[in-house]
TILO-463516 format. One record per atom (N, C-alpha, C): residue number from 1; atom name; x, y, z. Coordinates in Angstrom, 3 decimals. Each point is the difference from the previous one (the first is absolute). Layout:
{nr->NUM, atom->CA, x->X, y->Y, z->Z} .
...
REM end
This chain:
{nr->1, atom->N, x->0.839, y->-1.176, z->0.000} .
{nr->1, atom->CA, x->-0.839, y->1.176, z->0.000} .
{nr->1, atom->C, x->0.886, y->1.243, z->0.000} .
{nr->2, atom->N, x->-0.386, y->0.924, z->-0.811} .
{nr->2, atom->CA, x->0.798, y->1.216, z->-0.084} .
{nr->2, atom->C, x->-0.500, y->1.090, z->0.934} .
{nr->3, atom->N, x->-1.260, y->-0.003, z->0.272} .
{nr->3, atom->CA, x->-0.530, y->1.069, z->0.832} .
{nr->3, atom->C, x->-1.351, y->-0.405, z->0.586} .
{nr->4, atom->N, x->-0.514, y->0.857, z->0.839} .
{nr->4, atom->CA, x->-1.267, y->-0.297, z->0.673} .
{nr->4, atom->C, x->-1.166, y->-0.092, z->-0.989} .
{nr->5, atom->N, x->0.017, y->0.821, z->-1.048} .
{nr->5, atom->CA, x->-1.091, y->-0.040, z->-0.985} .
{nr->5, atom->C, x->-0.083, y->-1.365, z->-0.678} .
{nr->6, atom->N, x->1.145, y->-0.569, z->-0.314} .
{nr->6, atom->CA, x->0.019, y->-1.315, z->-0.635} .
{nr->6, atom->C, x->-0.568, y->-1.040, z->0.948} .
{nr->7, atom->N, x->0.399, y->0.056, z->1.247} .
{nr->7, atom->CA, x->-0.521, y->-0.923, z->1.000} .
{nr->7, atom->C, x->-1.516, y->0.148, z->0.126} .
{nr->8, atom->N, x->-0.484, y->1.217, z->0.074} .
{nr->8, atom->CA, x->-1.439, y->0.249, z->0.126} .
{nr->8, atom->C, x->-0.761, y->-0.494, z->-1.227} .
{nr->9, atom->N, x->0.584, y->0.150, z->-1.177} .
{nr->9, atom->CA, x->-0.629, y->-0.487, z->-1.230} .
{nr->9, atom->C, x->-0.146, y->-1.522, z->0.042} .
{nr->10, atom->N, x->1.048, y->-0.694, z->0.375} .
{nr->10, atom->CA, x->-0.057, y->-1.452, z->0.107} .
{nr->10, atom->C, x->-0.989, y->-0.434, z->1.069} .
{nr->11, atom->N, x->0.005, y->0.700, z->1.109} .
{nr->11, atom->CA, x->-0.931, y->-0.327, z->1.076} .
{nr->11, atom->C, x->-1.449, y->0.127, z->-0.484} .
{nr->12, atom->N, x->-0.304, y->1.062, z->-0.720} .
{nr->12, atom->CA, x->-1.350, y->0.198, z->-0.534} .
{nr->12, atom->C, x->-0.341, y->-1.067, z->-1.042} .
{nr->13, atom->N, x->0.979, y->-0.330, z->-0.841} .
{nr->13, atom->CA, x->-0.220, y->-1.045, z->-1.010} .
{nr->13, atom->C, x->-0.383, y->-1.324, z->0.667} .
{nr->14, atom->N, x->0.767, y->-0.410, z->0.999} .
{nr->14, atom->CA, x->-0.296, y->-1.269, z->0.661} .
{nr->14, atom->C, x->-1.319, y->0.047, z->0.759} .
{nr->15, atom->N, x->-0.331, y->1.141, z->0.564} .
{nr->15, atom->CA, x->-1.294, y->0.148, z->0.667} .
{nr->15, atom->C, x->-1.125, y->-0.165, z->-1.021} .
{nr->16, atom->N, x->0.117, y->0.684, z->-1.136} .
{nr->16, atom->CA, x->-1.016, y->-0.113, z->-1.051} .
{nr->16, atom->C, x->-0.062, y->-1.425, z->-0.554} .
{nr->17, atom->N, x->1.160, y->-0.615, z->-0.193} .
{nr->17, atom->CA, x->0.037, y->-1.371, z->-0.495} .
{nr->17, atom->C, x->-0.789, y->-0.924, z->0.924} .
{nr->18, atom->N, x->0.261, y->0.075, z->1.274} .
{nr->18, atom->CA, x->-0.694, y->-0.874, z->0.950} .
{nr->18, atom->C, x->-1.470, y->0.368, z->0.157} .
{nr->19, atom->N, x->-0.291, y->1.290, z->0.092} .
{nr->19, atom->CA, x->-1.396, y->0.428, z->0.164} .
{nr->19, atom->C, x->-0.851, y->-0.366, z->-1.221} .
{nr->20, atom->N, x->0.511, y->0.270, z->-1.182} .
{nr->20, atom->CA, x->-0.756, y->-0.289, z->-1.220} .
{nr->20, atom->C, x->-0.154, y->-1.507, z->-0.220} .
{nr->21, atom->N, x->1.043, y->-0.757, z->0.318} .
{nr->21, atom->CA, x->-0.078, y->-1.450, z->-0.148} .
{nr->21, atom->C, x->-0.979, y->-0.586, z->1.013} .
{nr->22, atom->N, x->0.039, y->0.490, z->1.219} .
{nr->22, atom->CA, x->-0.945, y->-0.467, z->1.026} .
{nr->22, atom->C, x->-1.431, y->0.316, z->-0.401} .
{nr->23, atom->N, x->-0.225, y->1.174, z->-0.566} .
{nr->23, atom->CA, x->-1.345, y->0.374, z->-0.435} .
{nr->23, atom->C, x->-0.479, y->-0.908, z->-1.136} .
{nr->24, atom->N, x->0.881, y->-0.291, z->-0.937} .
{nr->24, atom->CA, x->-0.360, y->-0.888, z->-1.102} .
{nr->24, atom->C, x->-0.322, y->-1.395, z->0.525} .
{nr->25, atom->N, x->0.815, y->-0.482, z->0.918} .
{nr->25, atom->CA, x->-0.239, y->-1.324, z->0.597} .
{nr->25, atom->C, x->-1.330, y->-0.015, z->0.750} .
{nr->26, atom->N, x->-0.266, y->1.040, z->0.770} .
{nr->26, atom->CA, x->-1.252, y->0.093, z->0.763} .
{nr->26, atom->C, x->-1.216, y->0.047, z->-0.926} .
{nr->27, atom->N, x->0.190, y->0.568, z->-1.192} .
{nr->27, atom->CA, x->-1.080, y->0.055, z->-0.987} .
{nr->27, atom->C, x->-0.199, y->-1.333, z->-0.720} .
{nr->28, atom->N, x->0.857, y->-0.983, z->0.303} .
{nr->28, atom->CA, x->-0.122, y->-1.309, z->-0.622} .
{nr->28, atom->C, x->0.770, y->-0.154, z->-1.296} .
{nr->29, atom->N, x->0.910, y->0.914, z->-0.281} .
{nr->29, atom->CA, x->0.782, y->-0.067, z->-1.237} .
{nr->29, atom->C, x->0.937, y->-1.206, z->0.029} .
{nr->30, atom->N, x->0.106, y->-0.663, z->-1.126} .
{nr->30, atom->CA, x->0.996, y->-1.062, z->-0.137} .
{nr->30, atom->C, x->1.373, y->0.654, z->-0.071} .
{nr->31, atom->N, x->1.037, y->-0.819, z->0.044} .
{nr->31, atom->CA, x->1.350, y->0.541, z->-0.106} .
{nr->31, atom->C, x->0.177, y->0.764, z->-1.304} .
{nr->32, atom->N, x->-0.447, y->-0.559, z->-1.102} .
{nr->32, atom->CA, x->0.143, y->0.678, z->-1.298} .
{nr->32, atom->C, x->-0.780, y->1.317, z->-0.038} .
{nr->33, atom->N, x->-1.203, y->-0.002, z->0.547} .
{nr->33, atom->CA, x->-0.800, y->1.230, z->0.039} .
{nr->33, atom->C, x->0.661, y->1.048, z->0.884} .
{nr->34, atom->N, x->0.504, y->-0.419, z->1.139} .
{nr->34, atom->CA, x->0.674, y->0.935, z->0.910} .
{nr->34, atom->C, x->1.265, y->0.545, z->-0.641} .
{nr->35, atom->N, x->0.743, y->-0.869, z->-0.670} .
{nr->35, atom->CA, x->1.235, y->0.444, z->-0.660} .
{nr->35, atom->C, x->-0.297, y->1.097, z->-1.016} .
{nr->36, atom->N, x->-1.018, y->-0.191, z->-0.797} .
{nr->36, atom->CA, x->-0.372, y->1.011, z->-1.005} .
{nr->36, atom->C, x->-0.472, y->1.282, z->0.673} .
{nr->37, atom->N, x->-0.921, y->-0.135, z->0.916} .
{nr->37, atom->CA, x->-0.596, y->1.168, z->0.665} .
{nr->37, atom->C, x->1.044, y->0.817, z->0.769} .
{nr->38, atom->N, x->0.790, y->-0.678, z->0.812} .
{nr->38, atom->CA, x->0.975, y->0.708, z->0.832} .
{nr->38, atom->C, x->1.156, y->0.533, z->-0.846} .
{nr->39, atom->N, x->0.440, y->-0.785, z->-0.975} .
{nr->39, atom->CA, x->1.071, y->0.470, z->-0.881} .
{nr->39, atom->C, x->-0.405, y->1.266, z->-0.740} .
{nr->40, atom->N, x->-1.213, y->0.031, z->-0.505} .
{nr->40, atom->CA, x->-0.486, y->1.197, z->-0.695} .
{nr->40, atom->C, x->0.013, y->1.209, z->0.928} .
{nr->41, atom->N, x->-0.452, y->-0.190, z->1.220} .
{nr->41, atom->CA, x->-0.014, y->1.095, z->0.973} .
{nr->41, atom->C, x->1.411, y->0.479, z->0.301} .
{nr->42, atom->N, x->0.891, y->-0.937, z->0.303} .
{nr->42, atom->CA, x->1.364, y->0.382, z->0.361} .
{nr->42, atom->C, x->0.748, y->0.638, z->-1.166} .
{nr->43, atom->N, x->-0.223, y->-0.511, z->-1.195} .
{nr->43, atom->CA, x->0.656, y->0.584, z->-1.177} .
{nr->43, atom->C, x->-0.457, y->1.438, z->-0.211} .
{nr->44, atom->N, x->-1.280, y->0.243, z->0.144} .
{nr->44, atom->CA, x->-0.497, y->1.367, z->-0.221} .
{nr->44, atom->C, x->0.535, y->0.962, z->1.042} .
{nr->45, atom->N, x->0.230, y->-0.481, z->1.194} .
{nr->45, atom->CA, x->0.448, y->0.879, z->1.081} .
{nr->45, atom->C, x->1.518, y->0.139, z->0.084} .
{nr->46, atom->N, x->0.746, y->-1.067, z->-0.333} .
{nr->46, atom->CA, x->1.432, y->-0.007, z->0.292} .
{nr->46, atom->C, x->0.943, y->-0.141, z->-1.190} .
{nr->47, atom->N, x->-0.470, y->-0.338, z->-1.168} .
{nr->47, atom->CA, x->0.898, y->-0.287, z->-1.125} .
{nr->47, atom->C, x->0.958, y->1.152, z->-0.299} .
{nr->48, atom->N, x->-0.473, y->1.205, z->0.073} .
{nr->48, atom->CA, x->0.853, y->1.151, z->-0.314} .
{nr->48, atom->C, x->0.963, y->0.349, z->1.136} .
{nr->49, atom->N, x->-0.197, y->-0.580, z->1.165} .
{nr->49, atom->CA, x->0.803, y->0.351, z->1.168} .
{nr->49, atom->C, x->1.175, y->-0.948, z->0.235} .
{nr->50, atom->N, x->-0.043, y->-1.171, z->-0.642} .
{nr->50, atom->CA, x->1.059, y->-0.994, z->0.180} .
{nr->50, atom->C, x->0.773, y->-0.178, z->-1.305} .
{nr->51, atom->N, x->1.037, y->-0.824, z->0.057} .
{nr->51, atom->CA, x->0.827, y->-0.203, z->-1.195} .
{nr->51, atom->C, x->-0.769, y->-0.767, z->-1.066} .
{nr->52, atom->N, x->0.520, y->-0.034, z->-1.222} .
{nr->52, atom->CA, x->-0.721, y->-0.632, z->-1.124} .
{nr->52, atom->C, x->-0.287, y->-1.486, z->0.176} .
{nr->53, atom->N, x->0.681, y->-0.681, z->0.893} .
{nr->53, atom->CA, x->-0.250, y->-1.429, z->0.227} .
{nr->53, atom->C, x->-1.204, y->-0.248, z->0.908} .
{nr->54, atom->N, x->-0.545, y->1.042, z->0.556} .
{nr->54, atom->CA, x->-1.123, y->-0.128, z->0.923} .
{nr->54, atom->C, x->-1.130, y->-0.872, z->-0.542} .
{nr->55, atom->N, x->-0.463, y->0.204, z->-1.232} .
{nr->55, atom->CA, x->-1.118, y->-0.810, z->-0.508} .
{nr->55, atom->C, x->0.285, y->-1.499, z->-0.016} .
{nr->56, atom->N, x->1.250, y->-0.390, z->-0.129} .
{nr->56, atom->CA, x->0.361, y->-1.414, z->-0.042} .
{nr->56, atom->C, x->-0.177, y->-0.680, z->1.355} .
{nr->57, atom->N, x->0.000, y->0.783, z->1.081} .
{nr->57, atom->CA, x->-0.037, y->-0.569, z->1.343} .
{nr->57, atom->C, x->-1.366, y->0.073, z->0.679} .
{nr->58, atom->N, x->-0.873, y->0.807, z->-0.502} .
{nr->58, atom->CA, x->-1.279, y->0.220, z->0.672} .
{nr->58, atom->C, x->-0.815, y->-1.288, z->0.110} .
{nr->59, atom->N, x->-0.131, y->-0.726, z->-1.070} .
{nr->59, atom->CA, x->-0.802, y->-1.225, z->0.018} .
{nr->59, atom->C, x->0.486, y->-1.005, z->1.025} .
{nr->60, atom->N, x->1.310, y->-0.207, z->0.068} .
{nr->60, atom->CA, x->0.521, y->-0.957, z->0.977} .
{nr->60, atom->C, x->-0.176, y->0.516, z->1.424} .
{nr->61, atom->N, x->0.043, y->1.304, z->0.198} .
{nr->61, atom->CA, x->-0.262, y->0.563, z->1.325} .
{nr->61, atom->C, x->-1.440, y->-0.260, z->0.427} .
{nr->62, atom->N, x->-0.925, y->0.141, z->-0.930} .
{nr->62, atom->CA, x->-1.411, y->-0.256, z->0.306} .
{nr->62, atom->C, x->-0.202, y->-1.477, z->0.329} .
{nr->63, atom->N, x->0.635, y->-0.874, z->-0.749} .
{nr->63, atom->CA, x->-0.119, y->-1.436, z->0.275} .
{nr->63, atom->C, x->0.482, y->-0.312, z->1.410} .
{nr->64, atom->N, x->1.142, y->0.518, z->0.376} .
{nr->64, atom->CA, x->0.545, y->-0.245, z->1.345} .
{nr->64, atom->C, x->-0.926, y->0.565, z->1.068} .
{nr->65, atom->N, x->-0.509, y->1.205, z->-0.214} .
{nr->65, atom->CA, x->-0.910, y->0.616, z->0.979} .
{nr->65, atom->C, x->-1.277, y->-0.828, z->0.127} .
{nr->66, atom->N, x->-0.541, y->-0.461, z->-1.115} .
{nr->66, atom->CA, x->-1.218, y->-0.818, z->0.016} .
{nr->66, atom->C, x->0.238, y->-1.294, z->0.774} .
{nr->67, atom->N, x->1.148, y->-0.618, z->-0.221} .
{nr->67, atom->CA, x->0.317, y->-1.241, z->0.699} .
{nr->67, atom->C, x->0.105, y->0.227, z->1.505} .
{nr->68, atom->N, x->0.585, y->1.107, z->0.397} .
{nr->68, atom->CA, x->0.107, y->0.315, z->1.424} .
{nr->68, atom->C, x->-1.392, y->0.227, z->0.596} .
{nr->69, atom->N, x->-0.815, y->0.777, z->-0.692} .
{nr->69, atom->CA, x->-1.339, y->0.324, z->0.494} .
{nr->69, atom->C, x->-0.881, y->-1.243, z->0.043} .
{nr->70, atom->N, x->0.120, y->-0.847, z->-1.007} .
{nr->70, atom->CA, x->-0.818, y->-1.214, z->-0.072} .
{nr->70, atom->C, x->0.623, y->-1.162, z->0.779} .
{nr->71, atom->N, x->1.179, y->0.190, z->0.544} .
{nr->71, atom->CA, x->0.732, y->-1.045, z->0.743} .
{nr->71, atom->C, x->0.232, y->-1.236, z->-0.840} .
{nr->72, atom->N, x->0.417, y->0.215, z->-1.252} .
{nr->72, atom->CA, x->0.316, y->-1.124, z->-0.875} .
{nr->72, atom->C, x->1.485, y->0.028, z->-0.349} .
{nr->73, atom->N, x->0.607, y->-1.160, z->-0.216} .
{nr->73, atom->CA, x->1.431, y->-0.033, z->-0.353} .
{nr->73, atom->C, x->0.248, y->0.388, z->-1.446} .
REM end
């Protein structure tokens, strides 16, 4: 981390990732539905704020968050 703003940005990203994934799961979304829904949200909010590789990692982040929330391996 280079500065406090970067830390705060990551903190907000992870909060949104978990909150949005939990909401999708609570709504009964499958993993694929949650991945699409949450990825679209995160991309619209954060794509311009992170490096160009950001879009490549969002989907796998949603999958991991969904697995944690759903307690699946």
